[in-house]
Structures are given as structure tokens and as C-alpha cells.
All heavy atoms as an XYZ file, in Angstrom:
681
protein
N     -93.383     59.679     25.493
C     -94.262     58.625     25.008
C     -95.383     59.246     24.157
O     -96.191     60.009     24.710
C     -94.829     57.821     26.175
C     -95.975     56.919     25.864
C     -95.636     55.813     24.835
O     -94.646     55.135     24.987
O     -96.409     55.722     23.853
N     -95.405     58.992     22.869
C     -96.426     59.599     21.993
C     -97.867     59.311     22.418
O     -98.711     60.196     22.267
C     -96.103     58.987     20.617
C     -94.661     58.598     20.672
C     -94.402     58.229     22.112
N     -98.143     58.162     22.952
C     -99.522     57.853     23.377
C     -99.939     58.802     24.508
O    -101.091     59.289     24.507
C     -99.648     56.413     23.787
N     -99.065     59.036     25.442
C     -99.395     59.933     26.564
C     -99.564     61.372     26.080
O    -100.456     62.088     26.528
C     -98.377     59.830     27.688
C     -98.550     58.483     28.432
C     -97.700     58.472     29.694
N     -96.299     58.229     29.502
C     -95.760     57.025     29.358
N     -96.512     55.923     29.398
N     -94.447     56.880     29.183
N     -98.747     61.789     25.120
C     -98.901     63.100     24.542
C    -100.224     63.215     23.833
O    -100.895     64.238     23.921
C     -97.729     63.418     23.570
C     -96.406     63.667     24.216
C     -95.318     63.802     23.130
C     -96.436     64.938     25.059
N    -100.621     62.155     23.151
C    -101.899     62.161     22.460
C    -103.067     62.274     23.415
O    -104.063     62.962     23.185
N    -102.955     61.600     24.561
C    -104.016     61.663     25.574
C    -104.092     63.077     26.150
O    -105.184     63.661     26.274
C    -103.776     60.614     26.696
C    -104.030     59.202     26.153
C    -104.639     60.915     27.912
C    -103.578     58.096     27.066
N    -102.937     63.662     26.467
C    -102.939     64.998     27.017
C    -103.497     66.008     25.995
O    -104.221     66.907     26.337
C    -101.538     65.405     27.450
C    -100.996     64.680     28.695
C     -99.521     64.962     28.871
C    -101.775     65.021     29.918
N    -103.133     65.795     24.722
C    -103.637     66.661     23.673
C    -105.139     66.528     23.558
O    -105.833     67.550     23.366
C    -102.936     66.338     22.340
C    -103.238     67.377     21.308
O    -103.097     68.565     21.585
O    -103.629     67.010     20.183
N    -105.652     65.349     23.645
C    -107.118     65.142     23.573
C    -107.828     65.837     24.719
O    -108.946     66.306     24.554
C    -107.421     63.652     23.577
N    -107.163     65.947     25.856
C    -107.792     66.595     27.022
C    -107.724     68.110     26.984
O    -108.216     68.766     27.900
C    -107.090     66.087     28.303
C    -107.367     64.610     28.668
C    -106.474     64.174     29.813
C    -108.858     64.442     29.049
N    -107.146     68.670     25.936
C    -107.120     70.148     25.803
C    -108.514     70.733     25.830
O    -108.741     71.851     26.320
C    -106.408     70.561     24.519
C    -104.926     70.501     24.587
C    -104.360     71.034     23.254
N    -102.935     70.698     23.139
C    -101.952     71.562     23.309
N    -102.204     72.799     23.620
N    -100.697     71.189     23.204
N    -109.466     69.999     25.255
C    -110.821     70.510     25.168
C    -111.624     70.400     26.462
O    -112.727     70.917     26.544
N    -111.115     69.714     27.431
C    -111.758     69.554     28.714
C    -111.835     68.120     29.124
O    -111.206     67.233     28.553
N    -112.681     67.877     30.140
C    -112.815     66.534     30.726
C    -113.286     65.509     29.721
O    -114.120     65.800     28.865
C    -113.821     66.551     31.870
C    -113.371     67.207     33.125
C    -114.412     67.074     34.219
O    -115.600     67.226     33.948
O    -113.978     66.758     35.361
N    -112.750     64.293     29.869
C    -113.160     63.178     29.016
C    -113.131     61.896     29.832
O    -112.385     61.760     30.814
C    -112.203     63.024     27.799
C    -112.180     64.216     26.892
S    -110.986     64.016     25.551
C    -112.018     63.167     24.378
N    -113.950     60.944     29.435
C    -113.945     59.616     30.041
C    -112.939     58.775     29.267
O    -112.440     59.134     28.176
C    -115.316     58.951     29.939
O    -115.636     58.714     28.547
C    -116.375     59.772     30.635
N    -112.673     57.556     29.783
C    -111.796     56.615     29.045
C    -112.372     56.351     27.658
O    -111.627     56.326     26.683
C    -111.579     55.343     29.855
C    -110.862     54.301     29.033
C    -110.796     55.605     31.171
N    -113.653     56.132     27.577
C    -114.291     55.842     26.302
C    -114.067     56.987     25.324
O    -113.766     56.757     24.151
C    -115.807     55.588     26.480
O    -115.957     54.488     27.374
C    -116.483     55.231     25.184
N    -114.247     58.221     25.807
C    -114.020     59.397     24.965
C    -112.563     59.429     24.470
O    -112.323     59.722     23.291
C    -114.277     60.725     25.725
C    -115.707     60.891     26.173
O    -116.632     60.355     25.517
O    -115.915     61.569     27.209
N    -111.655     59.096     25.371
C    -110.233     59.126     25.006
C    -109.880     58.008     24.062
O    -109.023     58.204     23.165
C    -109.373     59.086     26.275
C    -109.360     60.359     27.070
C    -108.823     60.110     28.489
C    -108.577     61.439     26.353
N    -110.511     56.863     24.181
C    -110.296     55.764     23.236
C    -110.695     56.224     21.843
O    -109.978     56.038     20.856
C    -111.057     54.496     23.645
C    -111.117     53.458     22.527
C    -110.417     53.895     24.873
N    -111.872     56.850     21.747
C    -112.358     57.360     20.448
C    -111.436     58.457     19.916
O    -111.168     58.470     18.707
C    -113.767     57.899     20.600
C    -114.796     56.832     20.867
O    -114.509     55.658     20.616
O    -115.891     57.204     21.348
N    -110.967     59.357     20.782
C    -110.166     60.467     20.332
C    -108.747     60.070     19.916
O    -108.202     60.665     18.973
C    -110.082     61.544     21.418
N    -108.187     59.062     20.582
C    -106.785     58.696     20.341
C    -106.620     57.478     19.453
O    -105.534     57.207     18.932
C    -106.043     58.426     21.636
O    -106.686     57.320     22.300
C    -106.057     59.659     22.555
N    -107.713     56.685     19.289
C    -107.675     55.419     18.560
C    -106.750     54.421     19.178
O    -106.276     53.498     18.536
C    -107.334     55.679     17.072
C    -108.359     56.518     16.386
C    -108.099     56.738     14.896
O    -107.015     56.293     14.424
O    -108.975     57.328     14.240
N    -106.489     54.556     20.503
C    -105.774     53.557     21.262
C    -106.769     52.597     21.885
O    -107.959     52.959     22.008
C    -104.963     54.248     22.385
C    -103.860     55.237     21.953
C    -103.378     56.002     23.143
C    -102.731     54.507     21.285
N    -106.355     51.465     22.295
C    -107.220     50.496     22.951
C    -107.547     50.966     24.361
O    -106.797     51.737     24.987
N    -108.679     50.427     24.884
C    -109.138     50.816     26.190
C    -108.098     50.511     27.283
O    -107.835     51.330     28.186
C    -110.478     50.152     26.515
C    -111.128     50.597     27.805
C    -110.672     49.749     29.010
O    -110.376     48.546     28.868
N    -110.605     50.363     30.162
N    -107.524     49.324     27.235
C    -106.532     48.900     28.228
C    -105.287     49.843     28.152
O    -104.742     50.235     29.194
C    -106.114     47.492     28.064
N    -104.911     50.203     26.955
C    -103.739     51.056     26.742
C    -104.022     52.466     27.311
O    -103.157     53.033     28.031
C    -103.424     51.118     25.268
C    -101.980     51.487     24.997
O    -101.192     51.670     25.886
N    -101.662     51.657     23.718
N    -105.193     53.030     27.007
C    -105.559     54.348     27.528
C    -105.595     54.314     29.047
O    -105.033     55.188     29.711
C    -106.901     54.811     26.932
C    -107.439     56.013     27.712
C    -106.787     55.132     25.450
N    -106.217     53.312     29.605
C    -106.270     53.200     31.076
C    -104.931     53.129     31.724
O    -104.665     53.755     32.749
C    -107.132     51.972     31.464
O    -108.461     52.138     31.059
N    -104.027     52.361     31.127
C    -102.666     52.201     31.639
C    -101.960     53.556     31.625
O    -101.356     53.961     32.631
C    -101.890     51.220     30.808
C    -100.415     51.065     31.211
C     -99.673     50.159     30.266
C     -99.400     50.923     28.993
N     -98.426     50.341     28.093
N    -102.056     54.302     30.524
C    -101.402     55.592     30.412
C    -102.027     56.613     31.374
O    -101.322     57.405     31.961
C    -101.422     56.099     28.961
C    -100.512     55.330     28.064
N     -99.141     55.265     28.257
C    -100.772     54.600     26.967
C     -98.590     54.516     27.321
N     -99.561     54.080     26.524
N    -103.364     56.569     31.508
C    -104.011     57.480     32.442
C    -103.590     57.251     33.870
O    -103.366     58.177     34.628
C    -105.535     57.360     32.309
C    -106.165     58.057     31.121
C    -107.634     57.619     31.021
C    -106.045     59.556     31.205
N    -103.415     55.998     34.231
C    -102.959     55.668     35.585
C    -101.577     56.254     35.865
O    -101.333     56.830     36.909
C    -102.950     54.138     35.805
N    -100.712     56.160     34.867
C     -99.367     56.692     34.987
C     -99.396     58.214     35.053
O     -98.732     58.840     35.870
C     -98.479     56.194     33.845
C     -97.008     56.584     33.929
C     -96.357     55.898     35.121
C     -96.316     56.141     32.657
N    -100.175     58.823     34.142
C    -100.280     60.293     34.135
C    -100.885     60.807     35.440
O    -100.457     61.850     35.953
C    -101.147     60.726     32.956
C    -100.498     60.586     31.566
C    -101.559     60.768     30.467
C     -99.392     61.614     31.391
N    -101.849     60.054     35.999
C    -102.423     60.481     37.271
C    -101.422     60.322     38.412
O    -101.305     61.197     39.265
C    -103.684     59.621     37.550
C    -104.353     60.025     38.828
N    -104.196     59.327     39.998
C    -105.213     61.048     39.097
C    -104.903     59.907     40.929
N    -105.554     60.926     40.423
N    -100.683     59.229     38.435
C     -99.715     58.951     39.493
C     -98.617     60.053     39.512
O     -98.089     60.353     40.599
C     -99.079     57.592     39.314
N     -98.319     60.628     38.351
C     -97.306     61.657     38.271
C     -97.826     63.055     38.309
O     -97.119     64.019     38.130
C     -96.429     61.436     37.028
C     -95.564     60.224     37.118
N     -94.398     60.167     37.878
C     -95.732     58.971     36.610
C     -93.889     58.973     37.786
N     -94.672     58.216     37.048
N     -99.168     63.171     38.531
C     -99.763     64.489     38.727
C    -100.105     65.267     37.465
O    -100.441     66.444     37.537
N    -100.065     64.617     36.304
C    -100.367     65.323     35.031
C    -101.895     65.402     34.820
O    -102.344     66.382     34.191
C     -99.725     64.630     33.880
C     -98.258     64.848     33.783
C     -97.373     63.890     34.271
C     -97.725     66.019     33.222
C     -95.985     64.120     34.199
C     -96.363     66.221     33.128
C     -95.517     65.246     33.641
N    -102.644     64.455     35.274
C    -104.110     64.492     35.128
C    -104.764     64.306     36.480
O    -104.167     63.710     37.393
C    -104.628     63.429     34.137
C    -104.054     63.635     32.733
C    -104.386     62.023     34.590
N    -105.949     64.845     36.577
C    -106.781     64.629     37.770
C    -108.019     63.871     37.300
O    -108.323     63.808     36.096
C    -107.150     65.942     38.423
C    -107.884     66.915     37.502
C    -108.107     68.242     38.181
C    -108.812     69.205     37.206
N    -108.999     70.520     37.795
N    -108.714     63.275     38.248
C    -109.896     62.505     37.901
C    -110.975     62.720     38.946
O    -110.697     63.056     40.099
C    -109.599     61.019     37.755
C    -109.047     60.362     38.978
C    -108.640     58.920     38.706
N    -108.031     58.365     39.872
C    -107.190     57.392     39.868
N    -106.813     56.839     38.746
N    -106.670     56.916     40.998
N    -112.203     62.574     38.481
C    -113.340     62.678     39.410
C    -114.366     61.633     39.007
O    -114.557     61.355     37.835
C    -113.962     64.065     39.396
C    -114.657     64.458     38.125
C    -115.363     65.820     38.262
N    -116.033     66.113     37.002
C    -117.252     65.711     36.641
N    -117.978     64.990     37.496
N    -117.750     66.029     35.487
N    -114.967     61.050     39.993
C    -115.997     60.033     39.789
C    -117.350     60.726     39.673
O    -117.659     61.664     40.416
C    -116.040     59.034     40.902
C    -114.840     58.149     40.991
C    -114.796     57.074     39.929
C    -115.663     55.932     40.333
N    -115.683     54.855     39.356
N    -118.189     60.251     38.753
C    -119.550     60.716     38.625
C    -120.402     59.507     38.272
O    -120.465     59.091     37.118
C    -119.643     61.786     37.492
C    -121.024     62.393     37.366
O    -121.849     62.233     38.285
O    -121.300     62.982     36.301
N    -120.978     58.917     39.281
C    -121.735     57.692     39.085
C    -120.817     56.561     38.633
O    -119.808     56.266     39.282
N    -121.112     55.980     37.479
C    -120.290     54.878     36.949
C    -119.101     55.370     36.146
O    -118.242     54.566     35.780
C    -121.154     53.984     36.037
C    -122.306     53.271     36.724
C    -123.143     52.492     35.686
C    -121.842     52.312     37.799
N    -119.029     56.669     35.909
C    -118.000     57.192     35.046
C    -116.878     57.885     35.859
O    -117.141     58.494     36.895
C    -118.563     58.207     34.047
C    -119.544     57.580     33.085
C    -120.892     57.644     33.328
C    -119.086     56.953     31.949
C    -121.797     57.067     32.429
C    -119.971     56.351     31.073
C    -121.329     56.420     31.294
N    -115.675     57.821     35.313
C    -114.534     58.586     35.845
C    -114.177     59.555     34.755
O    -113.929     59.157     33.596
C    -113.343     57.681     36.169
O    -113.792     56.709     37.141
C    -112.205     58.480     36.702
N    -114.127     60.800     35.122
C    -113.767     61.881     34.186
C    -112.331     62.311     34.431
O    -111.920     62.500     35.569
C    -114.718     63.057     34.365
C    -116.096     62.759     33.922
C    -117.067     62.173     34.647
C    -116.636     62.962     32.625
N    -118.212     62.004     33.900
C    -117.981     62.519     32.624
C    -116.150     63.534     31.454
C    -118.794     62.567     31.539
C    -116.966     63.599     30.360
C    -118.282     63.134     30.396
N    -111.582     62.491     33.345
C    -110.175     62.901     33.444
C    -110.004     64.286     32.847
O    -110.673     64.651     31.882
C    -109.269     61.900     32.677
C    -109.238     60.576     33.375
C    -110.163     59.572     33.087
C    -108.210     60.277     34.287
C    -110.096     58.342     33.717
C    -108.173     59.051     34.958
C    -109.121     58.098     34.659
O    -109.076     56.878     35.261
N    -109.078     65.048     33.453
C    -108.786     66.369     32.969
C    -107.312     66.635     33.289
O    -106.710     65.989     34.176
C    -109.654     67.433     33.620
N    -106.736     67.599     32.604
C    -105.354     67.969     32.882
C    -105.292     68.694     34.229
O    -106.148     69.509     34.548
C    -104.822     68.889     31.755
C    -103.482     69.486     32.116
C    -104.741     68.103     30.453
N    -104.360     68.303     35.059
C    -104.270     68.853     36.416
C    -103.786     70.291     36.390
O    -104.213     71.084     37.250
C    -103.319     67.990     37.251
N    -102.952     70.642     35.479
C    -102.404     72.007     35.395
C    -102.184     72.334     33.913
O    -101.445     71.623     33.243
C    -101.080     72.088     36.157
C    -100.469     73.478     36.191
O    -100.873     74.332     35.390
O     -99.586     73.687     37.047
N    -102.838     73.366     33.439
C    -102.781     73.672     32.001
C    -101.366     74.058     31.559
O    -101.078     74.041     30.354
C    -103.766     74.816     31.671
C    -105.195     74.317     31.987
C    -106.276     74.745     31.112
N    -106.157     74.778     29.731
C    -106.622     73.839     28.905
N    -107.151     72.722     29.394
N    -106.496     73.970     27.606
N    -100.460     74.346     32.476
C     -99.061     74.619     32.083
C     -98.390     73.395     31.466
O     -97.377     73.527     30.821
C     -98.235     75.082     33.313
C     -98.516     76.545     33.623
O     -99.061     77.263     32.801
O     -98.119     76.983     34.748
N     -98.985     72.209     31.670
C     -98.421     71.013     31.062
C     -98.414     71.151     29.543
O     -97.589     70.516     28.864
C     -99.186     69.746     31.515
C    -100.536     69.607     30.863
C     -98.359     68.484     31.237
N     -99.295     71.963     28.998
C     -99.356     72.118     27.531
C     -98.133     72.832     26.981
O     -97.789     72.660     25.809
C    -100.659     72.777     27.088
C    -101.790     71.819     27.299
C    -102.825     72.120     28.127
C    -101.767     70.581     26.685
C    -103.864     71.248     28.324
C    -102.805     69.680     26.878
C    -103.868     70.026     27.710
O    -104.887     69.144     27.928
N     -97.473     73.609     27.787
C     -96.173     74.200     27.345
C     -95.188     73.092     27.025
O     -94.527     73.079     25.999
C     -95.616     75.147     28.395
C     -96.472     76.390     28.612
C     -95.924     77.204     29.754
C     -96.832     78.362     30.088
N     -96.376     79.105     31.259
N     -95.118     72.124     27.925
C     -94.256     70.971     27.745
C     -94.715     70.124     26.551
O     -93.904     69.708     25.743
C     -94.232     70.120     29.001
C     -93.383     68.886     29.030
C     -91.913     69.234     28.803
C     -93.535     68.142     30.351
N     -96.007     69.912     26.430
C     -96.553     69.136     25.308
C     -96.248     69.779     24.000
O     -95.878     69.095     23.032
C     -98.076     68.963     25.449
S     -98.565     67.800     26.706
N     -96.377     71.118     23.912
C     -96.113     71.829     22.643
C     -94.668     71.686     22.249
O     -94.374     71.480     21.069
C     -96.516     73.309     22.797
C     -98.016     73.511     22.890
O     -98.772     72.551     22.473
O     -98.470     74.566     23.328
N     -93.779     71.733     23.202
C     -92.355     71.532     22.915
C     -92.113     70.141     22.376
O     -91.457     69.922     21.352
C     -91.476     71.816     24.137
C     -90.031     71.358     23.922
C     -91.503     73.299     24.479
N     -92.656     69.138     23.072
C     -92.417     67.734     22.667
C     -93.095     67.418     21.326
O     -92.496     66.776     20.480
C     -92.923     66.781     23.750
C     -92.037     66.787     24.995
S     -90.268     66.495     24.636
C     -90.319     64.895     23.864
N     -94.326     67.909     21.131
C     -95.021     67.662     19.873
C     -94.271     68.319     18.731
O     -94.181     67.752     17.611
C     -96.474     68.103     19.944
S     -97.493     67.064     20.988
N     -93.763     69.519     18.951
C     -92.959     70.190     17.905
C     -91.704     69.431     17.571
O     -91.359     69.266     16.408
N     -91.089     68.861     18.605
C     -89.888     68.029     18.374
C     -90.228     66.780     17.609
O     -89.526     66.422     16.659
C     -89.252     67.683     19.734
C     -88.118     66.698     19.642
N     -86.885     67.047     19.145
C     -88.047     65.373     19.920
C     -86.111     65.979     19.133
N     -86.803     64.965     19.612
N     -91.312     66.086     17.973
C     -91.699     64.860     17.293
C     -92.070     65.145     15.836
O     -91.764     64.383     14.928
C     -92.862     64.196     18.006
C     -92.530     63.576     19.356
C     -93.811     63.127     20.070
C     -91.553     62.423     19.190
N     -92.745     66.287     15.587
C     -93.112     66.655     14.262
C     -91.883     66.933     13.384
O     -91.815     66.479     12.241
C     -94.044     67.860     14.261
C     -94.573     68.236     12.894
C     -95.527     69.421     12.959
O     -96.194     69.624     13.974
O     -95.616     70.145     11.938
N     -90.923     67.651     13.926
C     -89.700     67.920     13.206
C     -88.923     66.657     12.909
O     -88.369     66.470     11.823
C     -88.812     68.903     14.010
N     -88.921     65.746     13.837
C     -88.247     64.457     13.652
C     -88.922     63.639     12.554
O     -88.273     63.051     11.702
C     -88.237     63.670     14.966
C     -87.414     62.392     14.942
C     -87.407     61.743     16.293
O     -86.834     62.324     17.260
O     -88.002     60.634     16.409
N     -90.244     63.601     12.558
C     -90.992     62.882     11.538
C     -90.798     63.474     10.153
O     -90.610     62.738      9.167
C     -92.478     62.852     11.887
N     -90.757     64.796     10.071
C     -90.510     65.459      8.792
C     -89.112     65.120      8.279
O     -88.928     64.847      7.083
C     -90.672     66.991      8.958
O     -92.001     67.262      9.402
C     -90.361     67.735      7.678
N     -88.134     65.137      9.142
C     -86.768     64.792      8.751
C     -86.676     63.369      8.249
O     -86.010     63.079      7.245
C     -85.803     65.025      9.906
N     -87.389     62.439      8.911
C     -87.398     61.037      8.475
C     -88.049     60.865      7.130
O     -87.597     60.096      6.291
C     -88.054     60.159      9.511
C     -87.222     59.953     10.739
C     -87.869     59.010     11.719
N     -87.029     58.858     12.895
C     -87.366     58.192     13.952
N     -88.546     57.540     13.984
N     -86.576     58.082     14.972
N     -89.155     61.612      6.881
C     -89.828     61.541      5.577
C     -88.938     62.040      4.489
O     -88.829     61.438      3.423
C     -91.147     62.333      5.633
C     -92.298     61.592      6.231
C     -93.607     62.302      5.973
N     -93.708     63.617      6.531
C     -94.082     63.880      7.785
N     -94.423     62.906      8.600
N     -94.120     65.108      8.229
N     -88.228     63.142      4.723
C     -87.333     63.679      3.735
C     -86.183     62.704      3.418
O     -85.828     62.547      2.281
C     -86.756     65.014      4.199
C     -87.720     66.134      4.152
C     -87.091     67.455      4.611
C     -88.079     68.589      4.621
N     -87.513     69.818      5.081
N     -85.702     62.058      4.443
C     -84.635     61.079      4.263
C     -85.145     59.892      3.480
O     -84.456     59.404      2.581
C     -84.117     60.614      5.627
C     -82.917     59.665      5.644
C     -81.723     60.289      4.962
C     -82.563     59.265      7.062
N     -86.338     59.411      3.759
C     -86.914     58.297      3.039
C     -87.154     58.640      1.574
O     -86.945     57.801      0.707
C     -88.205     57.848      3.723
N     -87.600     59.836      1.303
C     -87.860     60.266     -0.065
C     -86.566     60.441     -0.851
O     -86.571     60.270     -2.092
C     -88.664     61.564     -0.112
C     -90.116     61.448      0.390
C     -90.723     62.829      0.464
C     -90.927     60.551     -0.551
N     -85.488     60.755     -0.200
C     -84.186     60.984     -0.815
C     -83.550     59.667     -1.309
O     -82.651     59.655     -2.151
C     -83.238     61.736      0.082
N     -84.031     58.561     -0.791
C     -83.422     57.283     -1.122
C     -83.822     56.786     -2.454
O     -84.619     56.855     -3.134
C     -83.774     56.226     -0.077
C     -83.124     56.504      1.225
C     -83.498     55.437      2.240
N     -82.898     55.767      3.493
C     -82.915     54.988      4.537
N     -83.507     53.825      4.459
N     -82.389     55.329      5.658
């Protein structure tokens, strides 16, 4: 799911709130929250409460090995589609 990859990529720099992630990914708040809940349920992100805010971070930095593979695959796929579209 590209949106979840985008969220994980945004978290490379460290902890972020939902608002920070909305700004970084340009996804809607409800969409970011839904993806974070799924990422948390599957152990990809951890969260901590600080007053009114919940901060999210990657649970294990090894997840970026997987992200790099998937992002590389998506980039190659997009490049191939652009080339095909230009050839028409």
C-alpha cells in the first residue's frame, strides 16, 4: 500500500504526530489514522502518549530494508508506465 509506505518513509526522521504525518504525506487525517492503526496492529510502528499528543515511530529500523525494496519496485513500475505512455 503506497500510503503506508509513505507514512513509514516520513517516519525515517524520527517520531511524528498524526498532524505531522498529514503534512508530510498530504493524506487526510482520517486516512493517516487508519493506516497508523493498521501499522501499529502489525508491529511496524510504536506509539507513545505525551499529554494530548500521540507520537509515532518505527518499531524496528529494519523495516526500512523492506520499504527500500518496495519503493524501488514501485519506482521502476512507474518509470516503465511513463515510458509506455510516451511511446503511444
